[in-house]
C-alpha positions as a Python dict, from the first residue, in 0.01 Angstrom:
ca = {
    (1, 'M'): (0, 0, 0),
    (2, 'R'): (-40, 364, -77),
    (3, 'R'): (142, 560, -343),
    (4, 'I'): (272, 893, -210),
    (5, 'A'): (182, 1209, -397),
    (6, 'A'): (445, 1403, -586),
    (7, 'P'): (624, 1680, -396),
    (8, 'L'): (428, 2000, -331),
    (9, 'T'): (585, 2173, -629),
    (10, 'S'): (421, 1916, -856),
    (11, 'V'): (56, 1851, -926),
    (12, 'L'): (-110, 1707, -616),
    (13, 'F'): (-222, 1353, -670),
    (14, 'A'): (-571, 1207, -650),
    (15, 'V'): (-735, 1091, -330),
    (16, 'L'): (-677, 739, -208),
    (17, 'L'): (-860, 762, 114),
    (18, 'T'): (-1186, 936, 31),
    (19, 'A'): (-1348, 609, 127),
    (20, 'G'): (-1055, 435, 297),
    (21, 'C'): (-1000, 66, 337),
    (22, 'G'): (-1241, 21, 625),
    (23, 'D'): (-1614, 65, 644),
    (24, 'S'): (-1602, 386, 848),
    (25, 'D'): (-1573, 729, 691),
    (26, 'P'): (-1235, 903, 670),
    (27, 'V'): (-1162, 1197, 894),
    (28, 'D'): (-1307, 1535, 806),
    (29, 'A'): (-1019, 1744, 680),
    (30, 'G'): (-1200, 2056, 794),
    (31, 'E'): (-1182, 1957, 1161),
    (32, 'D'): (-884, 1996, 1392),
    (33, 'Q'): (-723, 1656, 1359),
    (34, 'T'): (-436, 1711, 1601),
    (35, 'T'): (-434, 1466, 1889),
    (36, 'T'): (-197, 1273, 2109),
    (37, 'P'): (-332, 926, 2188),
    (38, 'A'): (-329, 816, 2547),
    (39, 'G'): (-41, 588, 2627),
    (40, 'E'): (298, 573, 2790),
    (41, 'T'): (479, 904, 2786),
    (42, 'G'): (828, 897, 2645),
    (43, 'T'): (1101, 947, 2904),
    (44, 'P'): (1427, 1097, 2773),
    (45, 'N'): (1704, 840, 2734),
    (46, 'E'): (2031, 789, 2546),
    (47, 'L'): (1850, 775, 2211),
    (48, 'T'): (1674, 1108, 2263),
    (49, 'A'): (1995, 1295, 2179),
    (50, 'L'): (1980, 1153, 1825),
    (51, 'L'): (1670, 1361, 1750),
    (52, 'P'): (1685, 1710, 1598),
    (53, 'Q'): (1717, 1973, 1871),
    (54, 'A'): (1377, 2125, 1787),
    (55, 'I'): (1208, 1790, 1852),
    (56, 'Q'): (1403, 1741, 2173),
    (57, 'D'): (1290, 2085, 2289),
    (58, 'A'): (928, 2014, 2198),
    (59, 'G'): (941, 1670, 2357),
    (60, 'A'): (735, 1522, 2073),
    (61, 'I'): (751, 1398, 1715),
    (62, 'T'): (453, 1497, 1501),
    (63, 'L'): (341, 1206, 1283),
    (64, 'G'): (80, 1221, 1007),
    (65, 'N'): (-178, 948, 956),
    (66, 'A'): (-484, 918, 730),
    (67, 'P'): (-744, 685, 885),
    (68, 'P'): (-915, 452, 835),
    (69, 'Y'): (-683, 209, 655),
    (70, 'P'): (-702, -137, 817),
    (71, 'P'): (-486, -289, 949),
    (72, 'F'): (-255, 12, 957),
    (73, 'S'): (-501, 262, 1099),
    (74, 'L'): (-831, 182, 1271),
    (75, 'V'): (-1082, 418, 1429),
    (76, 'D'): (-1336, 335, 1699),
    (77, 'G'): (-1500, 656, 1816),
    (78, 'D'): (-1216, 870, 1949),
    (79, 'E'): (-979, 576, 1976),
    (80, 'H'): (-711, 516, 1714),
    (81, 'S'): (-523, 187, 1678),
    (82, 'G'): (-358, -29, 1414),
    (83, 'I'): (-7, -121, 1308),
    (84, 'D'): (105, 233, 1227),
    (85, 'I'): (-46, 394, 1536),
    (86, 'E'): (94, 140, 1778),
    (87, 'L'): (432, 121, 1608),
    (88, 'G'): (459, 500, 1599),
    (89, 'D'): (381, 524, 1969),
    (90, 'A'): (636, 251, 2045),
    (91, 'I'): (907, 433, 1848),
    (92, 'G'): (831, 754, 2037),
    (93, 'E'): (864, 572, 2365),
    (94, 'A'): (1195, 419, 2254),
    (95, 'L'): (1325, 765, 2159),
    (96, 'G'): (1208, 916, 2487),
    (97, 'V'): (952, 1158, 2342),
    (98, 'D'): (577, 1176, 2295),
    (99, 'I'): (405, 1119, 1961),
    (100, 'K'): (171, 1396, 1851),
    (101, 'W'): (-66, 1262, 1585),
    (102, 'E'): (-205, 1469, 1301),
    (103, 'F'): (-498, 1289, 1138),
    (104, 'M'): (-581, 1413, 790),
    (105, 'Q'): (-706, 1317, 447),
    (106, 'W'): (-454, 1117, 245),
    (107, 'E'): (-413, 1384, -24),
    (108, 'Q'): (-294, 1627, 245),
    (109, 'M'): (-6, 1404, 354),
    (110, 'Q'): (264, 1504, 105),
    (111, 'P'): (197, 1878, 144),
    (112, 'A'): (209, 1833, 522),
    (113, 'I'): (555, 1677, 490),
    (114, 'D'): (676, 1939, 242),
    (115, 'T'): (561, 2234, 453),
    (116, 'G'): (678, 2094, 787),
    (117, 'R'): (329, 2064, 933),
    (118, 'I'): (432, 1711, 1032),
    (119, 'D'): (776, 1568, 1098),
    (120, 'A'): (703, 1238, 925),
    (121, 'S'): (421, 1025, 787),
    (122, 'I'): (336, 669, 887),
    (123, 'S'): (14, 577, 712),
    (124, 'G'): (54, 267, 499),
    (125, 'N'): (314, 454, 290),
    (126, 'S'): (484, 260, 13),
    (127, 'D'): (858, 309, -28),
    (128, 'L'): (878, 422, -390),
    (129, 'E'): (1204, 470, -580),
    (130, 'E'): (1052, 764, -768),
    (131, 'L'): (1047, 961, -440),
    (132, 'H'): (1397, 879, -318),
    (133, 'E'): (1537, 1210, -442),
    (134, 'S'): (1295, 1407, -225),
    (135, 'D'): (1220, 1179, 72),
    (136, 'W'): (1358, 918, 307),
    (137, 'F'): (1162, 602, 384),
    (138, 'V'): (1249, 415, 701),
    (139, 'D'): (1121, 71, 602),
    (140, 'Y'): (939, -139, 860),
    (141, 'L'): (730, -390, 666),
    (142, 'A'): (753, -633, 375),
    (143, 'N'): (433, -633, 171),
    (144, 'G'): (315, -681, -185),
    (145, 'P'): (20, -731, -418),
    (146, 'V'): (-210, -1032, -402),
    (147, 'F'): (-537, -1128, -568),
    (148, 'I'): (-845, -1159, -348),
    (149, 'T'): (-1188, -1291, -446),
    (150, 'L'): (-1507, -1421, -292),
    (151, 'A'): (-1445, -1767, -149),
    (152, 'E'): (-1748, -1908, -330),
    (153, 'V'): (-1623, -1769, -662),
    (154, 'A'): (-1279, -1922, -604),
    (155, 'E'): (-1438, -2260, -540),
    (156, 'E'): (-1677, -2242, -836),
    (157, 'R'): (-1405, -2141, -1083),
    (158, 'G'): (-1120, -2339, -933),
    (159, 'F'): (-896, -2037, -870),
    (160, 'E'): (-574, -2149, -699),
    (161, 'T'): (-276, -1962, -846),
    (162, 'E'): (-201, -1609, -960),
    (163, 'T'): (-208, -1705, -1328),
    (164, 'D'): (-568, -1819, -1288),
    (165, 'M'): (-641, -1447, -1302),
    (166, 'C'): (-527, -1424, -1665),
    (167, 'G'): (-824, -1337, -1885),
    (168, 'Q'): (-1034, -1237, -1583),
    (169, 'K'): (-1178, -902, -1475),
    (170, 'V'): (-970, -768, -1186),
    (171, 'S'): (-1048, -457, -984),
    (172, 'T'): (-764, -215, -904),
    (173, 'E'): (-727, 148, -802),
    (174, 'T'): (-584, 322, -1106),
    (175, 'S'): (-501, 663, -962),
    (176, 'A'): (-406, 618, -600),
    (177, 'T'): (-169, 325, -562),
    (178, 'Q'): (118, 176, -759),
    (179, 'Y'): (-73, -151, -776),
    (180, 'D'): (-228, -67, -1112),
    (181, 'D'): (128, -70, -1252),
    (182, 'H'): (197, -405, -1082),
    (183, 'L'): (-121, -550, -1231),
    (184, 'M'): (-37, -438, -1586),
    (185, 'E'): (317, -576, -1552),
    (186, 'F'): (182, -908, -1426),
    (187, 'S'): (-65, -926, -1713),
    (188, 'D'): (205, -856, -1971),
    (189, 'E'): (477, -1079, -1823),
    (190, 'K'): (281, -1371, -1676),
    (191, 'C'): (-27, -1383, -1897),
    (192, 'V'): (37, -1240, -2244),
    (193, 'A'): (400, -1355, -2261),
    (194, 'A'): (282, -1707, -2176),
    (195, 'G'): (17, -1707, -2446),
    (196, 'L'): (-269, -1648, -2203),
    (197, 'D'): (-536, -1381, -2227),
    (198, 'P'): (-455, -1046, -2066),
    (199, 'I'): (-622, -937, -1745),
    (200, 'E'): (-914, -700, -1796),
    (201, 'I'): (-873, -409, -1555),
    (202, 'V'): (-1181, -278, -1371),
    (203, 'N'): (-1131, 65, -1219),
    (204, 'A'): (-1190, 130, -850),
    (205, 'T'): (-1179, 486, -720),
    (206, 'A'): (-1126, 373, -360),
    (207, 'D'): (-1041, 54, -177),
    (208, 'T'): (-1399, -13, -70),
    (209, 'D'): (-1506, -14, -438),
    (210, 'H'): (-1321, -343, -482),
    (211, 'F'): (-1573, -525, -269),
    (212, 'T'): (-1869, -361, -437),
    (213, 'N'): (-1722, -477, -769),
    (214, 'L'): (-1680, -831, -635),
    (215, 'R'): (-2024, -856, -480),
    (216, 'T'): (-2199, -723, -791),
    (217, 'G'): (-1997, -939, -1031),
    (218, 'R'): (-1840, -641, -1204),
    (219, 'S'): (-1506, -807, -1133),
    (220, 'V'): (-1412, -1159, -1026),
    (221, 'A'): (-1108, -1054, -822),
    (222, 'A'): (-933, -749, -682),
    (223, 'L'): (-567, -662, -639),
    (224, 'Q'): (-475, -553, -287),
    (225, 'P'): (-171, -527, -62),
    (226, 'Y'): (-123, -854, 123),
    (227, 'S'): (-161, -664, 452),
    (228, 'N'): (-511, -541, 365),
    (229, 'A'): (-625, -866, 203),
    (230, 'A'): (-500, -1084, 488),
    (231, 'Y'): (-669, -862, 745),
    (232, 'R'): (-1001, -885, 560),
    (233, 'V'): (-976, -1263, 517),
    (234, 'T'): (-877, -1335, 878),
    (235, 'E'): (-1036, -1054, 1080),
    (236, 'L'): (-1300, -850, 897),
    (237, 'E'): (-1490, -1117, 703),
    (238, 'P'): (-1345, -1462, 772),
    (239, 'G'): (-1473, -1727, 533),
    (240, 'V'): (-1617, -1474, 288),
    (241, 'Y'): (-1303, -1396, 87),
    (242, 'K'): (-999, -1592, -26),
    (243, 'I'): (-649, -1489, -133),
    (244, 'I'): (-550, -1647, -465),
    (245, 'G'): (-187, -1756, -483),
    (246, 'S'): (70, -1542, -307),
    (247, 'I'): (257, -1210, -326),
    (248, 'F'): (404, -1177, -675),
    (249, 'K'): (612, -861, -622),
    (250, 'E'): (763, -759, -288),
    (251, 'T'): (718, -400, -179),
    (252, 'R'): (805, -228, 149),
    (253, 'G'): (619, 7, 373),
    (254, 'G'): (809, 289, 539),
    (255, 'I'): (793, 598, 754),
    (256, 'Q'): (831, 893, 516),
    (257, 'V'): (1059, 1182, 611),
    (258, 'D'): (1164, 1485, 407),
    (259, 'K'): (1509, 1435, 254),
    (260, 'A'): (1640, 1747, 428),
    (261, 'N'): (1570, 1589, 767),
    (262, 'G'): (1838, 1322, 774),
    (263, 'E'): (1889, 1363, 1148),
    (264, 'L'): (1530, 1260, 1216),
    (265, 'K'): (1563, 971, 970),
    (266, 'D'): (1865, 837, 1159),
    (267, 'A'): (1685, 872, 1492),
    (268, 'L'): (1382, 684, 1360),
    (269, 'V'): (1611, 402, 1243),
    (270, 'A'): (1756, 378, 1594),
    (271, 'G'): (1411, 394, 1753),
    (272, 'L'): (1268, 127, 1524),
    (273, 'R'): (1565, -100, 1590),
    (274, 'A'): (1507, -61, 1964),
    (275, 'V'): (1141, -157, 1922),
    (276, 'M'): (1247, -459, 1715),
    (277, 'A'): (1498, -567, 1979),
    (278, 'S'): (1238, -537, 2257),
    (279, 'G'): (1000, -779, 2084),
    (280, 'K'): (727, -513, 2063),
    (281, 'Y'): (764, -485, 1685),
    (282, 'Q'): (683, -853, 1624),
    (283, 'E'): (406, -837, 1882),
    (284, 'I'): (233, -550, 1697),
    (285, 'L'): (258, -719, 1357),
    (286, 'D'): (135, -1051, 1495),
    (287, 'K'): (-162, -876, 1656),
    (288, 'Y'): (-283, -762, 1315),
    (289, 'G'): (-204, -1079, 1121),
    (290, 'M'): (110, -934, 957),
    (291, 'G'): (379, -1128, 1142),
    (292, 'D'): (507, -1273, 815),
    (293, 'G'): (580, -919, 695),
    (294, 'A'): (837, -854, 969),
    (295, 'L'): (1182, -741, 855),
    (296, 'D'): (1500, -878, 1009),
    (297, 'D'): (1641, -526, 1021),
    (298, 'V'): (1550, -175, 918),
    (299, 'S'): (1617, -63, 562),
    (300, 'V'): (1611, 293, 427),
    (301, 'N'): (1494, 367, 74),
    (302, 'L'): (1500, -10, 11),
    (303, 'E'): (1869, -34, 103),
    (304, 'P'): (2030, -199, 409),
    (305, 'V'): (2142, 34, 687),
    (306, 'G'): (2492, 7, 830),
}
């Protein structure tokens, strides 16, 4: 999943989504990206009072999203869908308010949170300990890195387990996700420490570069979040790619909220729990092949919530 940029007072971090995870182009940051998708309008209920008064008065939560990033965010013309879009809308309905979506480039997300342009971000965000001092993450998904390769390559070379990647060329994004760190740790701890050759890292500037690297033979595998890899294997290009082994380090995806906005964080926890209890949460994850990533309960900043 995505690594969040440092707070606005720090150097802004490089673009993850210049090319996105899908085949369509990302949104044009120069256009007005504010929209409210059609859907059920939130009707005030007992949970609405948990929201900050300004949001209650506005009748809407403004959420940031950086499409396309399958299966979290999909674009078909003017229509937006995906795990994050549908879950965000469901949480808004549970809290009795509308969801106003702000679609933007990924590198704009952290500044939008810091300046209050958006109330929260749900866009494949990774819950990172390094940001816990400045932000809340309302966790909604278990995820983690996996190796993916062309199915024919896996068969030819007999790739079956994660350690089969030792000594191989593996594509990873080295500036936009935390997965480059996971890959180096895996190489050191599972390959070198076991007397195997280290993994040779092949840089990818965007997610789509992985598949160019694989098709051209520049790399024999790529490291991706399980969510993205599973969606490609089962939905985008079934039979073309294969996941090698399984997740070797669990991560969590969360809705990111500024640390000063604890009231909104608590309301989002309540809203997400309501969506879980209704069965809608599992339904959304199952729809996009991520049912196995469902959490039993909400966590915040990787910790259980009372």
